[in-house]
C-alpha positions as CSV (number, residue, x, y, z in Angstrom):
1,M,81.1,82.2,106.0
2,A,81.1,85.7,107.4
3,G,82.5,88.5,105.4
4,G,84.7,89.7,108.3
5,A,84.7,90.7,112.0
6,F,86.9,92.4,114.5
7,V,86.8,94.1,117.8
8,N,87.4,97.8,117.6
9,A,89.0,100.0,120.2
10,G,85.7,100.5,122.0
11,G,85.2,96.8,122.4
12,D,82.3,96.6,119.9
13,R,82.2,93.7,117.6
14,I,81.7,94.8,114.0
15,E,80.7,92.3,111.3
16,Y,80.4,92.6,107.6
17,P,77.8,90.3,106.0
18,G,79.0,88.3,103.1
19,K,80.3,84.9,102.0
20,M,82.8,83.3,99.7
21,T,81.3,83.5,96.2
22,L,82.3,81.7,93.1
23,F,82.9,85.1,91.4
24,V,85.4,86.1,94.1
25,F,87.2,82.7,94.0
26,L,87.6,82.8,90.2
27,T,88.7,86.5,90.0
28,C,91.3,85.9,92.8
29,L,92.4,82.7,91.1
30,V,93.0,84.6,87.8
31,A,94.7,87.5,89.5
32,A,97.0,85.2,91.5
33,T,98.4,83.8,88.3
34,G,100.5,87.0,88.3
35,G,102.7,85.0,90.7
36,L,103.6,82.5,88.0
37,I,105.9,84.9,86.2
38,F,107.9,85.7,89.3
39,G,108.1,82.0,90.3
40,Y,109.0,80.8,86.8
41,D,111.9,83.2,86.6
42,I,113.2,82.3,90.1
43,G,113.2,78.6,89.1
44,I,114.4,78.9,85.6
45,S,117.5,81.1,86.3
46,G,119.3,78.6,88.5
47,G,118.6,75.7,86.2
48,V,119.8,77.5,83.1
49,T,123.0,78.8,84.7
50,S,123.9,75.1,85.5
51,M,123.6,74.0,81.9
52,D,126.9,73.6,80.1
53,S,125.6,74.8,76.8
54,F,124.4,78.0,78.3
55,L,127.6,78.6,80.3
56,S,129.9,77.9,77.3
57,K,128.0,80.4,75.1
58,F,127.6,83.3,77.5
59,F,130.0,82.7,80.4
60,P,132.9,80.7,78.9
61,S,135.3,81.6,81.8
62,V,133.0,80.0,84.3
63,Y,132.6,77.0,82.0
64,R,136.3,76.5,81.6
65,K,136.9,76.8,85.3
66,E,134.4,74.1,85.9
67,K,135.7,71.7,83.3
68,E,139.5,72.2,83.4
69,D,140.2,72.4,87.2
70,T,138.5,69.5,89.0
71,S,140.3,70.4,92.2
72,T,138.7,73.9,92.4
73,N,137.5,74.9,95.9
74,Q,134.0,73.6,96.1
75,Y,132.8,76.9,97.6
76,C,134.2,79.1,94.8
77,K,133.6,77.1,91.7
78,F,130.9,79.4,90.3
79,D,132.1,82.7,91.6
80,S,131.4,85.0,88.6
81,Q,130.0,88.5,88.9
82,L,128.9,88.5,85.3
83,L,126.9,85.3,85.9
84,T,125.2,86.8,88.9
85,T,124.5,90.0,87.0
86,F,122.4,87.9,84.6
87,T,120.3,86.7,87.5
88,S,120.1,89.8,89.6
89,S,119.5,92.4,86.8
90,L,115.8,91.5,86.8
91,Y,115.4,92.4,90.4
92,L,117.0,95.9,90.1
93,A,114.6,96.6,87.1
94,A,111.6,95.4,89.2
95,L,112.7,97.7,92.0
96,I,112.6,100.8,89.8
97,A,109.4,99.6,88.0
98,S,107.5,99.3,91.2
99,F,107.5,103.0,91.7
100,F,105.9,103.7,88.3
101,A,103.5,100.8,89.0
102,S,102.3,102.6,92.1
103,T,101.0,105.5,90.0
104,V,99.4,103.1,87.4
105,T,97.7,101.1,90.1
106,R,96.3,104.1,91.8
107,M,95.2,106.1,88.7
108,L,94.1,103.3,86.3
109,G,93.3,100.5,88.7
110,R,94.9,97.2,89.7
111,K,94.0,95.2,86.6
112,W,95.8,97.5,84.2
113,S,99.0,97.3,86.2
114,M,98.8,93.5,85.9
115,F,98.2,93.7,82.2
116,G,101.2,96.0,81.7
117,G,103.4,93.7,83.7
118,G,102.3,90.7,81.6
119,I,102.9,92.4,78.3
120,T,106.4,93.5,79.3
121,F,107.3,90.1,80.7
122,L,106.2,88.6,77.4
123,V,108.6,90.8,75.4
124,G,111.4,90.0,77.8
125,A,110.8,86.2,77.4
126,A,111.0,86.6,73.6
127,L,114.3,88.4,73.8
128,N,115.8,85.9,76.2
129,G,114.8,83.0,74.1
130,A,116.4,84.5,71.0
131,A,119.5,85.9,72.8
132,K,122.7,86.1,70.8
133,D,125.0,87.7,73.4
134,V,125.1,88.7,77.0
135,A,123.8,92.2,76.3
136,M,120.7,90.9,74.6
137,L,120.2,88.5,77.5
138,I,120.4,91.2,80.1
139,V,118.1,93.6,78.2
140,G,115.6,90.7,78.2
141,R,116.1,90.2,81.9
142,I,115.4,93.9,82.5
143,L,112.1,93.7,80.7
144,L,111.2,90.7,82.7
145,G,112.0,92.7,85.8
146,I,109.7,95.5,84.8
147,G,106.9,92.9,84.4
148,V,107.6,91.4,87.8
149,G,107.6,94.9,89.4
150,F,104.2,95.7,88.0
151,A,102.7,92.3,88.9
152,N,104.1,92.2,92.4
153,Q,102.8,95.7,93.0
154,S,99.2,95.1,92.0
155,V,98.4,91.4,92.6
156,P,98.7,91.2,96.4
157,V,96.7,94.5,96.8
158,Y,94.0,93.3,94.4
159,L,93.6,90.0,96.3
160,S,93.4,91.7,99.7
161,E,90.8,94.1,98.5
162,M,88.6,91.5,96.8
163,A,88.6,89.0,99.6
164,P,86.3,88.9,102.6
165,A,88.2,89.8,105.7
166,K,87.8,86.3,107.2
167,L,89.3,84.7,104.1
168,R,91.8,87.3,103.1
169,G,94.7,85.2,104.1
170,M,93.7,82.2,102.2
171,L,92.9,84.0,99.0
172,N,96.0,86.3,99.2
173,I,98.3,83.3,99.6
174,G,97.1,82.2,96.2
175,F,99.7,84.6,94.9
176,Q,102.5,82.8,96.8
177,L,101.1,79.4,95.7
178,M,101.3,80.5,92.1
179,I,104.9,81.6,92.7
180,T,105.8,78.1,94.0
181,I,104.0,76.4,91.1
182,G,106.0,78.7,88.7
183,I,109.2,77.6,90.4
184,L,108.2,73.9,90.2
185,A,107.2,74.2,86.6
186,A,110.6,75.8,85.8
187,N,112.5,73.1,87.6
188,L,110.6,70.4,85.6
189,I,111.2,72.2,82.3
190,N,114.9,72.7,83.1
191,Y,115.2,68.9,83.9
192,G,113.7,68.1,80.4
193,T,115.5,70.8,78.4
194,A,118.9,69.9,79.9
195,K,118.7,66.6,78.0
196,I,118.0,68.2,74.6
197,K,120.9,67.4,72.3
198,G,122.4,70.2,70.3
199,G,122.8,72.7,73.2
200,W,119.7,74.8,72.6
201,G,117.6,73.5,75.6
202,W,118.3,76.7,77.5
203,R,116.5,78.7,74.8
204,V,113.3,76.6,75.3
205,S,113.6,77.2,79.1
206,L,113.9,81.0,78.7
207,A,111.3,81.3,75.9
208,L,108.7,79.3,77.8
209,A,108.4,82.2,80.3
210,A,106.0,83.6,77.7
211,V,103.4,81.0,78.8
212,P,102.8,82.4,82.4
213,A,103.1,85.9,80.9
214,G,100.4,85.1,78.4
215,I,98.1,83.8,81.2
216,I,98.2,86.9,83.3
217,T,98.1,89.2,80.3
218,L,94.9,87.6,78.9
219,G,93.4,86.9,82.4
220,S,93.8,90.5,83.5
221,L,91.6,91.7,80.6
222,F,88.6,89.8,82.1
223,L,89.2,90.9,85.7
224,P,86.8,93.5,87.3
225,D,88.3,96.3,89.4
226,T,88.1,96.1,93.1
227,P,85.4,98.2,94.9
228,N,88.2,100.1,96.7
229,S,89.8,101.1,93.4
230,L,86.5,102.1,91.9
231,I,85.6,104.3,94.8
232,E,89.1,105.8,94.8
233,R,88.6,106.8,91.1
234,G,85.1,108.2,91.6
235,H,83.0,105.3,90.3
236,D,80.7,105.0,93.4
237,D,77.8,103.3,91.8
238,K,79.9,100.7,90.1
239,A,81.7,100.1,93.4
240,R,78.5,99.5,95.2
241,T,77.3,97.0,92.5
242,M,80.7,95.2,92.6
243,L,80.7,95.0,96.4
244,C,77.2,93.4,96.3
245,R,78.4,90.9,93.7
246,I,81.6,89.9,95.4
247,R,80.0,89.6,98.9
248,G,77.0,87.7,97.6
249,T,74.6,89.9,99.5
250,A,72.8,93.3,99.1
251,D,73.5,94.1,102.7
252,I,76.8,95.9,102.1
253,H,76.0,99.3,103.6
254,D,78.5,99.1,106.6
255,E,81.4,97.9,104.5
256,Y,80.6,100.3,101.7
257,A,80.5,103.2,104.3
258,D,84.0,102.1,105.5
259,L,85.3,102.0,102.0
260,K,83.8,105.4,101.2
261,A,85.2,106.9,104.4
262,A,88.6,105.6,103.5
263,S,88.3,107.1,100.0
264,E,87.3,110.5,101.4
265,E,90.3,110.5,103.7
266,S,92.5,109.4,100.8
267,K,91.4,112.5,98.8
268,T,92.9,114.7,101.5
269,V,96.3,113.1,100.8
270,K,97.8,114.8,97.8
271,H,101.3,113.4,98.2
272,P,101.1,109.8,99.5
273,W,104.9,109.4,99.3
274,R,105.3,112.3,101.7
275,N,102.4,111.4,103.9
276,I,103.6,107.8,104.4
277,T,106.4,109.2,106.5
278,H,104.0,110.9,109.0
279,R,104.0,109.6,112.5
280,R,100.5,108.0,112.3
281,Y,101.8,105.7,109.5
282,R,105.0,104.7,111.3
283,P,103.9,101.1,112.1
284,Q,102.9,100.3,108.6
285,L,106.1,102.0,107.1
286,I,108.4,100.0,109.4
287,M,106.6,96.7,108.5
288,A,106.7,97.6,104.7
289,I,110.5,97.9,105.0
290,L,111.4,95.2,107.5
291,I,109.1,92.3,106.5
292,P,110.4,92.1,102.8
293,F,113.9,92.7,104.1
294,F,113.6,89.8,106.5
295,Q,112.0,87.6,103.9
296,Q,115.1,87.9,101.7
297,V,117.6,87.4,104.5
298,T,116.0,84.1,105.5
299,G,118.3,82.7,102.9
300,I,115.5,81.2,100.8
301,N,117.0,82.6,97.6
302,V,120.2,80.8,98.3
303,I,118.2,77.7,97.8
304,M,115.8,78.7,95.1
305,F,118.0,80.9,92.8
306,Y,120.9,78.5,92.8
307,A,119.4,75.2,93.9
308,P,120.9,73.3,90.9
309,V,124.2,75.2,91.1
310,L,124.3,74.7,94.9
311,F,123.6,70.9,94.7
312,K,126.1,70.6,91.9
313,T,128.7,72.4,94.0
314,L,127.9,70.1,96.9
315,G,128.9,67.1,94.8
316,F,125.7,66.1,93.0
317,G,125.8,65.3,89.3
318,S,124.2,67.6,86.8
319,D,121.0,65.6,86.5
320,A,120.9,64.8,90.2
321,S,121.2,68.5,91.0
322,L,118.2,69.4,88.8
323,M,116.2,66.5,90.3
324,S,117.0,67.8,93.8
325,A,115.7,71.2,92.8
326,I,112.5,69.5,91.6
327,I,112.1,67.9,95.0
328,T,112.5,71.1,96.9
329,G,110.0,72.7,94.4
330,L,107.4,70.1,95.3
331,V,107.9,70.6,99.0
332,N,107.5,74.4,98.4
333,V,104.1,73.9,96.7
334,F,102.6,71.5,99.2
335,A,103.8,73.5,102.2
336,T,102.2,76.6,100.7
337,V,99.0,74.7,100.4
338,V,99.2,74.1,104.2
339,S,99.4,77.8,104.8
340,I,96.3,78.4,102.7
341,F,94.2,76.3,105.0
342,T,95.8,77.4,108.3
343,V,96.5,81.2,107.9
344,D,92.9,82.3,108.7
345,R,92.6,79.8,111.5
346,L,95.9,80.0,113.3
347,G,96.6,83.5,112.4
348,R,99.7,85.2,110.9
349,R,101.8,85.3,114.1
350,K,101.8,81.6,114.9
351,L,102.9,80.7,111.3
352,F,105.6,83.3,111.4
353,L,107.0,82.1,114.7
354,Q,106.7,78.3,114.0
355,G,108.3,78.8,110.5
356,G,111.1,80.9,112.0
357,C,112.1,78.3,114.6
358,Q,112.0,75.6,111.9
359,M,114.2,77.5,109.5
360,L,116.7,78.5,112.2
361,A,117.2,74.9,113.2
362,C,117.7,73.8,109.6
363,Q,120.2,76.5,108.8
364,I,122.3,75.5,111.7
365,I,122.2,71.8,110.8
366,I,122.9,72.3,107.1
367,G,125.8,74.6,107.8
368,T,127.3,72.1,110.3
369,L,126.9,69.1,107.9
370,I,128.6,71.0,105.1
371,A,131.4,72.2,107.5
372,I,132.1,68.6,108.6
373,K,132.7,67.5,105.0
374,F,134.2,70.6,103.3
375,G,135.6,72.5,106.3
376,T,137.2,75.8,105.3
377,S,139.3,74.3,102.5
378,G,136.3,73.5,100.3
379,Q,137.8,70.1,99.5
380,G,135.7,67.0,100.1
381,H,133.1,64.6,98.8
382,F,129.6,63.6,99.9
383,S,128.4,60.1,100.0
384,H,124.9,59.5,98.7
385,T,123.5,59.1,102.2
386,Y,125.2,62.2,103.5
387,A,124.0,64.2,100.5
388,G,120.5,62.9,101.0
389,A,120.5,64.1,104.6
390,I,121.4,67.6,103.4
391,V,118.6,67.6,100.8
392,A,116.2,66.4,103.6
393,F,117.0,69.3,105.9
394,I,116.9,71.7,102.9
395,C,113.4,70.4,102.3
396,I,112.4,70.9,105.9
397,Y,113.8,74.4,105.7
398,V,111.8,75.1,102.5
399,A,108.6,73.8,104.1
400,G,109.1,76.2,107.1
401,F,109.6,79.1,104.7
402,A,106.7,78.1,102.5
403,W,104.1,78.2,105.2
404,S,105.4,81.3,107.0
405,W,107.7,84.0,105.5
406,G,107.0,83.0,101.9
407,P,103.3,83.8,101.7
408,L,103.1,86.1,104.8
409,G,105.9,88.3,103.5
410,W,103.4,89.4,100.8
411,L,100.1,89.0,102.7
412,V,100.8,91.2,105.7
413,P,102.2,94.3,104.0
414,S,99.3,94.2,101.5
415,E,96.6,94.2,104.2
416,I,97.9,96.8,106.7
417,F,97.9,100.1,104.7
418,P,94.9,102.5,104.6
419,L,93.7,103.3,101.1
420,E,95.3,106.8,101.0
421,I,98.8,105.4,101.1
422,R,98.2,101.8,99.9
423,S,99.8,102.1,96.5
424,A,102.8,103.9,97.9
425,G,103.1,101.4,100.7
426,Q,103.0,98.4,98.4
427,S,105.6,100.0,96.2
428,I,107.9,100.3,99.2
429,T,107.3,96.6,100.0
430,V,108.1,95.5,96.5
431,S,111.1,97.8,96.2
432,V,112.7,96.7,99.4
433,N,112.0,93.1,98.5
434,M,113.6,93.5,95.1
435,L,116.5,95.5,96.4
436,F,117.6,92.8,98.8
437,T,116.8,90.1,96.3
438,F,119.2,91.9,94.0
439,I,121.8,92.3,96.7
440,I,121.5,88.6,97.8
441,A,121.6,87.4,94.2
442,Q,124.6,89.5,93.3
443,A,126.5,88.7,96.5
444,F,125.6,85.1,97.1
445,L,128.3,83.4,95.1
446,A,131.0,85.8,96.5
447,L,129.7,85.2,100.0
448,L,129.7,81.5,99.6
449,C,133.3,81.6,98.4
450,R,134.4,83.7,101.4
451,L,132.1,82.7,104.2
452,K,131.9,79.1,103.1
453,F,129.6,77.0,105.4
454,G,129.4,80.1,107.6
455,L,126.9,81.6,105.1
456,F,124.2,79.3,106.5
457,Y,125.0,80.5,110.0
458,F,124.8,84.1,108.7
459,F,121.3,83.6,107.4
460,G,120.4,81.7,110.6
461,F,121.3,84.7,112.7
462,W,118.9,86.9,110.7
463,V,116.1,84.2,111.1
464,L,116.6,84.5,114.8
465,V,116.4,88.3,114.7
466,M,113.2,88.3,112.6
467,T,111.5,85.7,114.8
468,F,112.0,87.9,117.8
469,F,110.8,90.9,115.8
470,I,107.6,89.1,115.0
471,A,107.1,88.0,118.6
472,F,107.3,91.5,120.0
473,F,106.2,93.9,117.2
474,L,103.7,92.3,114.8
475,P,100.0,92.4,116.0
476,E,97.6,89.7,114.8
477,T,95.7,90.9,111.7
478,K,93.6,87.9,110.8
479,G,89.9,88.6,110.3
480,V,90.3,92.4,110.5
481,P,88.6,94.4,107.7
482,I,91.3,96.0,105.6
483,E,90.0,99.6,106.1
484,E,89.8,99.1,109.9
485,M,93.4,98.1,110.6
486,A,94.2,101.3,112.4
487,H,92.4,99.9,115.5
488,V,94.8,97.0,115.6
489,W,97.9,99.3,115.7
490,R,96.2,101.7,118.2
491,G,95.8,98.8,120.6
492,H,99.4,97.5,120.3
493,W,101.7,97.9,123.3
494,F,104.4,99.6,121.2
495,W,102.8,101.0,118.0
496,G,99.9,102.5,119.9
497,R,102.1,105.5,120.9
498,F,102.3,106.5,117.3
499,I,98.6,106.6,116.7
500,T,96.4,109.0,118.6
501,D,92.7,108.7,119.4
502,E,92.1,111.6,117.0
503,D,93.5,109.5,114.2
504,I,90.9,106.9,114.8
505,H,88.1,109.5,115.4
506,V,88.8,111.2,112.0
507,R,88.0,108.0,110.2
508,S,85.0,107.4,112.5
509,K,83.6,110.8,111.8
510,L,83.9,110.3,108.0
511,E,82.1,107.0,108.4
512,M,79.2,108.6,110.3
513,T,79.0,111.4,107.7
514,D,78.9,109.0,104.9
515,G,76.4,106.9,106.7
516,K,74.0,109.8,106.8
517,K,74.5,110.4,103.1
518,G,74.4,106.8,102.2
519,T,71.2,105.8,104.0
520,A,69.1,107.1,101.2
521,A,71.3,105.5,98.7
522,A,71.3,102.2,100.5
523,A,67.6,102.1,100.7
524,P,67.1,100.9,97.1
525,T,69.5,98.1,97.8
526,K,67.4,96.9,100.7
527,L,64.3,97.2,98.5
528,E,66.0,95.1,95.9
529,M,66.1,92.3,98.4
530,T,62.3,92.3,98.6
531,D,61.7,93.0,95.0
532,G,62.0,89.6,93.4
533,K,61.4,91.0,89.9
534,K,63.8,93.8,89.7
535,G,66.5,94.2,92.4
536,A,67.1,90.6,93.3
537,A,68.4,89.8,89.9
538,A,70.3,93.0,89.5
539,A,73.1,92.5,91.9
540,P,74.3,89.0,90.9
541,T,74.2,89.8,87.1
542,A,75.8,93.3,87.3
543,T,79.1,93.6,85.5
544,V,81.8,96.2,85.3
């Protein structure tokens, strides 16, 4: 498999030698487990908040409303701002943490940001499992949020930098796959712990968040740093050795020259947060804001945060609602696997567009089916067949999200930023994602109570907007080396006006300069290929 190829502005085809190596696969697999903590939390929150023992202890007013008034409007049964604060406090903490994670990721490397996120999440899980009151519960959630902020900042960037360009999509989507596995695991655990007699099952559900936290914490200790990060921090020799190892070849001069040029340019940027607002970075900045915004207003968190609550509200029994959440979780995992095997073949745009059309149709159908039975009064009942139809369309909707906006919402922002502003750009992506996750989580129950079935039409409208946005404004990025993405923006019908030829030439001049300096340095690498005793063994056995 080729390491990567693209056609630059001059029409020349540039290829980086390299292949998928076992070392790259294993490091990306370990790093992707950072998605488990995010996914587990998404899945566990909705299940726990549907357990009677949890509600009666921490949210008694919601519990009484549910038990004492069977005629309560189906749309408004769970409308409690305190309950949503429990869920959404994590995402506000993650938003703030991502700005600090940017500095850690840039100064210390990607792996230590992952490690910090895992440790913090571990402490938060312990507090939540032992919670005595709402305050202790929310403090634990805030620590979980800090962990999520650090992991979501570093993992997508790490995966994009380690992967060969031709396989970047597949390896990066490993992060989203781990998120979906975390959600599914949480749903299965909730289904089991809800049956524990004595009312302490929710403690098991919350405390078991320590398992995914432990995986990424320990795993990060064994991860190597990316060549990009090593060069950025001045470890050029280690970067060259690591690049040889992850590409499975000693012929890495061209790619190394590009990474070195990117690093030299990044050194001229003293204030990445200020520079990211410059005109030449306008396309990436817009994408870093709109893609995570659109990802949240697809309405997916309506399903994933509150799937058990939503199904219970729609008339399912307590066990049935948790089982329905497990079904959607399975669909989420398998559909994400589909995207892993198609994203580098079909490209990002086709998956975005197909998924958007599928989600739009499902939002309209689900809203209409609920409107027919509940109307605006919120009074009604679903037959098993009718409820099954709603679950089926929800599953089709989840599948559309899972092979489009789910993984690509993380992949595309992580691969479009040049090195000099990459950490700042990823922080913006995470922050916007968490901000609107917080807003949607905090507002969802109130919106459901007021907009009723119209809430699904509301999210459907945004799916329509984002699908048109992708069709007109997102260029295809598959197979493009991460440090050469500027050529893609320069050639776009709209974004090209923000990037001048001089912006491209600056990078090219740096590459040529580094090429002259690096020829002598690269020579031993080529000699290593012919020296079976010394060099040939050096590259594959080198460690950092």
